[in-house]
Structure formats: C-alpha cells, structure tokens
N, C-alpha and C positions, 0 to 999 in steps of 0.2 A: 660639193658637190650636193647636188639634191636629187635620192632619189626615190623610187616607188614605194619604200619603205618608211619612211618619211614622211610620205600623203597619207599613208595611211595610220600610220601612229596619231596624228593630227587629227582623224576622220574618227578615230576609235579612241582618242579623248575621252576621256569622265567627265560629264557635268552638263547641266544646262546653261550655265551664264556661261560662253565662251566669246572672245572678245577678239577681234583682226584688227589691226590697222595697218594701211599701206602708205607709201608715199616714193614720191621720186626722191635721188638723193643727188649731191654733187660728188664725183671723186678729187679734182683739182679746181685751180682757182679761188675767186674771192664769193662765188655760190656758195665755197663750204661752208661760209659762217651762216648761211641758210639752213642747214638740216637739222642738227636739235633747233630752233626755232619754230620749223615748219614740227617736229616731233612735239614739240610744246604744246602748241595750238592744238594738236588733235588729240592729244592726250585731255586737253582740255575737253575740249567736244566731247570724247568718251567721258568723261565724268559727268559734263551736262544730261547725257543721253541716260548713262547709270541712275541720277539722282529723278530722272525724270520718270524712272520704273519704279522707282520707291526706295530705293538704297539709300542707307544713311552714309552722311561724309565721311564719317571710319569708316565705315565698309567699304566707301569708294578706294579711300586712300590705301586702305589696306591692301586691295585688291589691283591696283595700280602700280604699286608703291616698285615693283621691281622692273617696269616700265620706264618708271619716272629716275629711278637711280642711274639711266643711263646717262642722266644730261649731266652728271654732278664726274662722268669719264671723258675724260678728254681725249685717251688713246683711242678707246671705242671710238670715235667724230674721225680721229687721225686716218683711219681704213675703210673708205667707203667705196660701195660699187656705184650703178645707175637706178636701183632703187632697194629698199628696204621693206622686210613684212614683219611683223610683229605678233604675237600669240600669245593669249592668257587668258589664264583658268584662274581660280582661287587655289591651283594646286599643280597649276603648271604655267611657263614661260619659259617661249623658245624664239631668237631671230635668225634671220635669215637675210644676208645681202649679196642680193642677184646684180647678174651682169645686164642688165635691160631697165629703162622705166617703167614705174609703177605710177599709175593716178593715186589721186589723196582718197583716202574712205578709212571712215571707220564701222568696222561692221559688227553689230551685238546679236547674236541670235543663238540657238539651240546647237551650235554646229560653227567650224570655223568655216574662212574664205580661202581656201585649194587650192583654185584656180589661178592667184598671182604662182601658184612657183611649177604648174605644170608645164610651160615652155621650156623648163628645166629638164625635164624627163620627156620632150618629144625631140624638136628642132631647134635650141637654144641653150641647149646646156655646155657646160663649160668642159674644157679638153686643154689639155699642154700638151706643147712639142720641144723636146730637147733637139735640136741640130749639133749633134756633135762631130768637130772637124780638130783637128791637129794645128788651125790656124786663128780658130775663135770660134765657139762655143756658145750657144740661142738658145734662152726658155722661153719659151712664148705662149702664153694662157689664151687661148683662141674661142671664140663660137663663130657658127656660120660665117658671119658677115664681120666679127670684129677681133682684134687684136693687141694684145699688153704685152710688150716687155717686159719679162721681172725675171729679166737674168740678174745672178746677185751679182753684187758688188764685190765679194771676195772669190768669184771664181777664176781659174788662170786666164789670162790675155790671149794665149795661145801658146804652142810651146817652145819656140822662138823665146817668148818673152820668160818664158817659166822655168827655159833651162840658162839663161839668163842670170836669174835670183838663184839658181845653183849653182855653183862653181864647182862643187867638189863634183857632180859628176864628170868632168874635165871631157866634154864631148861635143864637137862642133854639128852644129844643126844648118845642113846645108838643103834648097829646092829646086826641082828640077823644073824645066820653062813651059812643058806641053803636058806633063800629067798630073798636076795636081800632087793630089795625097800622095798618091800612086807613086810619083817619082822622087819623092823624101829619101834619104842615108843619111848616116851617121858616121865619123871620119873618126883616124886615128885606128882605124884596124879594129871599128866593135862591128863584131857577128850581129849576124841574123837575130839568135835570143836577148844578146845587149840591147841590139835595138828595142826588140818588143818588147824586153824589162821595163826600159825607160817611159816608153810609150804605156804603158800600164802603169808607172806611176804615175803620171800626169795625168790619167785620164784618174786616178782613185781618187788626186786631189780636187780634179772636176766636178767628181761625186760628193766630194764632202759639200761641196757649196750647194750642190743644187736639191742632194734631197732633203734638207730643210727648209728650202723653198718651196718645193713643190709638195711639200709634206701640211705646209698652212692650208694649199687648194684644196686638199683630198681630192684631186682630177683623178683623171686616168690619162695614162701619157704614154704618147708614143714617140719610139726612137728611129731618128732621120739621120743616116749617116752611113760613111762608107761599110763595107759588110764585116772588114777584119776589125774597126774602130769600135762598133755594134756587138759582136763576140766580147771581145774585154771589158766593155761596160756591162753586158749583159751576168757574166760573172759577179764583177765587184758590188752589181746594184744594190741597195740597203730599201728601194723605196718599191711596196707591195704593191702598185696600181697599174705597172707598167701592161700597157697590152701586147699580146703574145701577137705582133704583128708588125716586127719594125721594115722600117726603109730604105735600103739598099740604094743610096745617089748622095752623091755630094753635095750637102745643104752650101757650099759656099757657090755653088752657081745659081742661088733663088731665093730669090724674096719672100722676107715676111711671109707677104701675100700668096706667095706659091706656096710658101711651107702649109701657112694655116689650110690652103685648097686640099693639096695632099691628104692632109691631116685629116680635114671632112670626109674626102674620102671613105676613111678606115673607120673612122665613128663612124658613119653612117650604113656602112657593110657591119658595126661589130655589133652597134648596139640599135640600130632602129630599123633594123629588118623587117619587123615585123609591124612597124608603122606602115613602111613604103609597101609591102606588099598587100598589109590593108586598102592603101590607095588604092594600090590595081583595081582588087578585086571589087572595090567600088567601082571602078569607069568599068569594070567589062560585067558587072551586074545586072541582072532583070531590074525593071523598073518596081516590082513589087518586094524588092530583097533591098532597098536604100531610101531615102528619105533628107529632103532638107526641110523639112517640116517641123517647126518647136514642138508644137502641142501631140503631135503625133511621136515624135524621138522620145520625149519625157515619159509620154503615158507607156508604150512600147517598151522603155527602160526599166520604170517601175514594175511593168509585166514581167521582165524578164527575158525581154524577146530580142535584146540588143548586143550584137556582139565586140561593134567597137563604132564610138563618138567620136567626132569631130568638130570642135571649138573654135572660132576665130579668136585670134588673143584682143584682148581686151574687148569683147564682148560683153554687153552689159543688160539685161530683161529683168523690169522688176514681176512679181505678181506671186498667185497661188498655186498649188496644184489642190483640185478636190477629192479626194483619194474614193469616196461615197461614190461618184460619179463620172470619176476617172474624165474630169475637163480640169485645162490649164485657162485660169486665169491671166492674163497680163496687164501690166499698169505701166504707164508711161513715170509716174513717182512714186518710188514708196511709201506704204500707209500702212498704220498697223502693224501685223505679223508678218507683211509681205518679204519673201525672200528675195535673194538675187539667183535667177533661177537657172542659169547657168552653171553657177557653182552648185548649186543643189542641184542641178542633172548629173556634175561630175561623180560627186558624194555619192547619188544613186548607181550612176554606171560604176564603182566600183565594188559597190556593195553589193552586186547583181553581177560580178563577175565581166563586166566588160571592159574594153580596153579607151583608155582614155587619153585623146591626143590635142592639147591644146595649139593650134599652128597661126602663123601670120596668114592674113586674109588671100594672098597671093596663092598659098597653098593650098588654098582650100577647096576639097570639092565643089563642082557645081558654083567656082566664089563665094560661095554661102556663108549666114551666119553661121549653123551649125547643122551638121548632116550627119547619117549614121546606116552604118551595116547592118541588116538586119541579119540573125541568125537562121530564123524560116519566117 
C-alpha cells in the first residue's frame, strides 16, 4: 500500500543525485525470467549515464550496489507484480512493486520520478476483500479493474470440512435448503450458545490464516459477509487496517467480480471522496477557474495558484521551466538538464499544497493530458 506519506518521503529525501528506475514485470509464466534480465540492463544504462556525468567507476558501483544485489536474491524475484519502481541515492534505497505496468525508464536528476506511484493514491490503489462465509471464505486483492485470489492455502475450507477434522466437537452440521447460512443448525441438542461458540472457533481459525496473508500487502481490507459472522470476526480480528464499513451480504451469492465492484464503491467513498469532489467541481467551474493548458498549469502551480492537478497516467513531457520569465519550454526528446515536466509538476504541486491525482486517460477532465482546478 503506497500512501501520500511515501510520496512526500521521496520528494523530501536529501541529495542532489537521485536515481529512479522503472520497468514492467511479469508475475507468472516463462516471461518471469525476463524480470531480472531487464532490470540488469537498466542498471547498465544507469551506470553509463552516471559515467557520462563524470562519476568514477568505484563511485558508480557503490551507488548502485543495493540495487545490483537484488539480482542475486531469487526470493525477491519470485513475488512480483506488474511493475517495479526503484529509488536510489548514496544514502537511500527503496523498491515498490506495483499492480500495473510501467514503462522502462532510467531517470537521474536532483529529484525522484514520483508519477509512477501516484496512481496508487488515485484510482489504481490496491485493497483487499475478505468474503467471510461458513461455506468457503475468500481473500481477494483488488484494484478498480483487477482481481487476484490470495486466499491462503491453510484457511479452513468451510465449517463442514472444519468439523470433519475436529471429531472432538461431536456435533453434526446440517444445511437448510432455502436460506443459505441462516438455515444452518447443529444437532444433538446443541444450544444457541454452543452453536455460536463453535462458529467463533471456526472463524478464529480463518482469522489465523487471513491476518498473516493480508499483513504482507498492508492494504486496507473490507469485510464482506452476513452480519452475524461479521460481528464475530471483528471481535477476534488482529489486522489493523480493516475499513469500518463492512458489507452485510451473503458472499456465496456473488462472483469475485461482483465482490470487487462492491468493494470499489466502499474504497471510492472512503479514500477517494476528495478526488471525485474535485472532478465534480472542475466540471461545474467557470472557464477562468480551470485549465487544460500544460504551460498555464505549470506556471500557476509554481505561483501557488493551483488547488488540484489531474495528470493522465503514462503522460510524459520533456522540457524545462524558466523561472525568471515564467515560461515553459517543451521538447520531444530530453536534452541536457531537461526534466520530465509532468513529474516536475507533481512535485511542485505537493510542495505548494495542491492535491495531485494521476488518472486513466478516460477519467481525465476534458480527456486532457493534464488539467487543473485553480484556487483563485
């Protein structure tokens, strides 16, 4: 889970020499073998660029060492997402694995390339859904458009199976025909309290499997299930990032896709309310309060005029900003001290108090490459 705190840490990291490396990666299949090879090639490109800037071979080797050491760590490459971003200075090293594809890039400047991470704080962030059921619980890791089933292998398969493995319970488990979980009951004269206690024991075993799995993602998690089961699970849960808005519905009736979509509604309202309010304000504002002109937006942001900035995902514009004359020079290909201006704009936005969002092109105001909502 990447947060605004991670972005600000990158922006505020000390040093004039900062290296950002991004690349697409593969999670499964034979293409996985290309991940370290592609990364090694990018490290070689970074080494060449650093040498061209005047650094000596030993200095380059020392600077890139934390990243180079990843090549000899098979476990690191065994668990990949769809993209990877690596950040280096002489005193700082960080790696982020991302659930969407990135372009290959080596970016060496006095600032990091933060735009590859910003979709995670906009609409491409990951979240987990725990579908709690007495028949079969599922743990899904989702984005707005993707789903990965990360249900741990050691989770109980369902209360029937769980009871079969616990003969000491000496209870028979029966299922009604019309009301799903609400029709389940226990035989041999078991009281309501005994039934409740047995279900709680079952859910404790579910929780023991789920919490380590979801803790590895550090994602917010939404609970999805019948109210009686949700209440029990919330009491025994040990994961700290459960969203306080459970969904009361029998998950057995829904596909993974339906669960993801219902979860997205919660995430959108819980985390992204400000984003969607800003988009609505943009649509309703007068022409002098908004812009989709890159030069005007960059200049206005430097002057502290911009309230919200929207940048199309994967947008890249090279150039420089002339601070003396408040002008922007764009180039098709980078030269000399040119910077990636959409990234530079994002950093200036954070520094001047703007809200910065990186969105799919289809979600952009006016379908623009960049847009902004002005404070005044």
